[in-house]
C-alpha positions, 0 to 999 in steps of 0.5 A: 492489542499486544499490551500484555506482551509489551508488559511482560517485556517490562516496557514502561510506555506502549505505543499503538498505531493511529486509529488502533481501536476502530481501525484506520481504514473505516472510511465513511463509517466515521460517520456513523455513530456506532463506530464512535460508540464501539470504540468507546466500549473497547477503550473502557475494556482497555481501560479496566485491563489496564490495572493488570499492568499498573506500571505501564503507560498506554497510548492508543488511538480512537475517533472522538466527538467534542462540540459535535466535531469528530476528532482523530485522537490519540489517547493516554491512560495507565492503571484504570484511569484516562490521562489525556485526549490528544486530538490530531493537528494536521489532517492528510487529504493527499494521495489516497487520505481523506481525512477532513472528510470525517474529522476536524483538526485541533487548532488550539496549541497547548490548550486542553479543556475538561472533557466530560465522559458519557456515563453510559460508557461505564468509566471510573472517572467523569472527565478527562483532559482533551486537547493539545498537552504534554504528560509528566510522570512522577520521576519528571519524564515528559511525554508528548505526542504528534500523530502521523501526518503532523510528522510530514508537515512544515512546522511539525509538532515534535519541534515545539515538543522539543523546546518545551523539554519532552523526553519521549515524542509518541507517533501513532500512524496510518502510513501506507506503503508507496515504493520507497516511502518507509526509507524516507520516513525513517532516514529523513523525518524519524531519525533526521528529526530526532537528530535535529532536536534530540530526545526518544521518538516512538513510532508505531504504524499499522501492519497489513490489509485494512480492508482496502487498496493500500497496505500498512507497512508496519516499520514501527520504530524507536529512535534517539538523537538520530539513532535507531534502536528498534524496528518491526519488520516491514512486511511480515505477516503476523497480526501484531508485533512488538519491539522494545528498547531500553534507552538512557534518558540522560543522553536526551540532555547531553544531546541537547545540551550540545545544541546551542541554537536549540537552547536559545530558541527553546529558552524564548519559548513560552513555558507549557504547564504539563498534566502530571500523572501518578506513574514512573516511566524510568526504572531501577535498572543495575548495572544500567550499561549491561542492559540498555539496548544498542543502536542499530549500526547497519540500518541499510540492511533493514531498508528494501529497494523498490524492487524488493518492495515490490517482492514483499508488499503485493504477496503480504497484501494478498495473504491478508486479503485471502484471510480476511475474505474467508475465501479458499485461494486464487486463480490467475489466468495465466497467459505466459506474458510478463503481467500474469506471470508476475502476478503468479509469481507474487502468490508464490512469494506469498506462499514462501513468506507464510511458510517461512513465518510458521517455520521461524515461529516454531524454532523461535518461541513455539508460538502461535498467530492468527496469520498462520491460518487460512480458514481454520486450518494451520499453514504447513511449512511447504510452500510448494505444497501451499501453493498447489492447494491454493493457486489455480492456473489456467492457460486460455488458448486460441487459435491465435496463440503462440508455442512461446506463450504456452511454453512460458506459462507450463513453465512458470506453472511447473516452477511454482507449483500451481494447479495447472490446466489449459484450454482452448477458447475457439469453440466458445468464440464460434458459437457467440458469433454463430449466435450473432450471425443468426441475429443480424445475418453477418459475420466479422472478419480479420480480413475486414478493413473496418476496424471495428470488426477487428476489434470486436474479434478481439474483444470477444476472445478477451471477454470469454476469458474472463467469464471462463475465469470466474467459472474455474474460480467457482467450480475448480475446488468443486471438481477437486472435492475440496470446500470454498471458492477462489478470488480471481486476480487481475493481470493489468499494469498501471500502463495499460490502464492509464491509456486503456490498453485493455478490453473493458470486462476482459481478464483486467476485470477481477476481484483484486489486482496485485499489479494495477498501480505498477508499471510494466518497467518495474514489473520487468525489474520484479521479475528479473529479481525473482529470477535471479534471487529466488531461482524460478528459471522459467521467468528468463523466457517470460522476460525475454518475450515481447509483450502481445495480447495474442488477439489476431491470426498468427503469420506463418506461425508467428505472433504478428501483433505487439503491445507496444506497436499497437500503443504507438508508445513504449512501456518505458515511455508510458511510465514516464508519461504517467509520472509527468501526468501524476503526480507531475500534474502535467497536461498535454502542453506542460508534458510536451515542453518537458519531454522537448528536453528529456528525449531531445536525443531521441525524437524531434520536436515534431516526433515529441508532439505526436507522442503526446498527442497519442498519449492524451488521445488514448487516455481521454477516449479510455479514461471510462474504463477506469471507472470500472477498475479492478481494485488494486494494490496501491503501490504508486502515486501514479495510479490512476485509480478512480476510487480514491486517488486520481478523481478526474473526468471520464467523459472528455472533451477533444483537448483540441485547445491544448493540442493547438498550443503543442502545434503552435509551440511546434511552428515556432520552434520549426521557424527558429531553426530554418 
């Protein structure tokens, strides 16, 4: 915890994120008593250390058990004493969150009880207030609390706190990255909320990978009366970061005094007796006007577009994951297509981010951070050199591969400076087919009219590439005389996963997948961004290429198989339909009705019906593939990940009733047009 750094910056109040002590992502480890006990042990250490910073109020977070019920709590302490344990009042169970699986919410507004601390934990006090309360310092400053989800609810806690005259509201959060979510959180909720009620709003969020598919995107902020005074960068790689602001609390009174309707509401609110503590929040600053932090006047420069977030979030997640895994780098089967090119480009951007951070720190204060090290070795400042050390790519060609995709793969590998190689898989394919023929006396052929034969011939190529990817990941560094092994990166996008346009246990099977929740539509935007803004010129050919699996024989040396023709839907259509399915919560019939209007200028009602049937047919028969999908960076709510985000059956009936309802509506439409 960066409490020492905050104190050295003369902070009087230091706020940490939600469940800061154990980490937000403990999941079912919250069921284990060890997690609770170790949290108390670390809280005792922090409480003892706080005597070194006697004038600073510290707010952290941890799980606390009361009456055999586990609560997600904020904990306030100062100068060796616990002041308040404040349990969360609204739990989050949407998207990837499952808080009510582990915690219960506090249901009594502004009620707190005496909580007796287990003497085995070694605290100097016997008890501490537990519940919903307001702190008040010796100089009359009131501090209130809301925790993450409470900010997002219809009846947010900060409204009641403002009506009690609270000066500073502290929100410790565990809010993960979704494209565009941070801008909404800052603009609409934090700035909008403080603009509505007045006062200081402090928001502290985790930043980084916490051992799961989500990435917490920071952006911890300090706001007052609708203005932003400080914000931590969203995707920086450092383990910890401190933002401070010196604010005139008298502006709270001036702002609220001009809100007539708010004053009337507050005057009719029952007074809540605060919990007073022996500390001061304000300081004697003179001359004050010269030292006050000025509001940030161009907030938009801090906020990224969704495409810019794609160029920052997954690369940052990859670096956090690589460091924690103790692996030595990544292996990417580079096909020359848009998906694998996007993954390789993200690794190069990751290298850029890391080297830029190391250089920036050297040029500012010369400090250090654990994020600048990989397996105990400090990273240098040359991203091309770093990329060559940790990214291994291979073009795995077959007799069905085109010269175009090979040129794309070779060109990108050269541009990003990956450690690149190429090979042909035909010998392995022939060997396996030979073994099969010896066993059954039969050899499949692409000339056969039986789709089972051609599918098997396609799948064996795809699965051999997966086996080779893991072989290369385990032995590439051995061949180079270097220590360690590599993580295999998956290259399947969300559209392919949604309709199962991938071979089970092919190169979609990997250790992690940075693009598994990202649509082809968004990936193309990302590739254009990397081409235009980052100068990776070889991506132009990749962007202009037609997506193809290259698993069937070429015709006159040209690709005879394209993804969109095989699927029967374009990638843009898949993206739209995927979002209607989730979060739009539409089944086949509702989707058909919606698309009648949305695609009225493109397709007839009958064509629309065919598109919907094709989508759900592919989704239904391939849903089982989601059960074994590679853990993917969670960037969008329409992610079909079965692990946390999208709980659905994997063995579906034929949906005959839903399809018949579509046909019934179709007959009505066609009859009315006659």
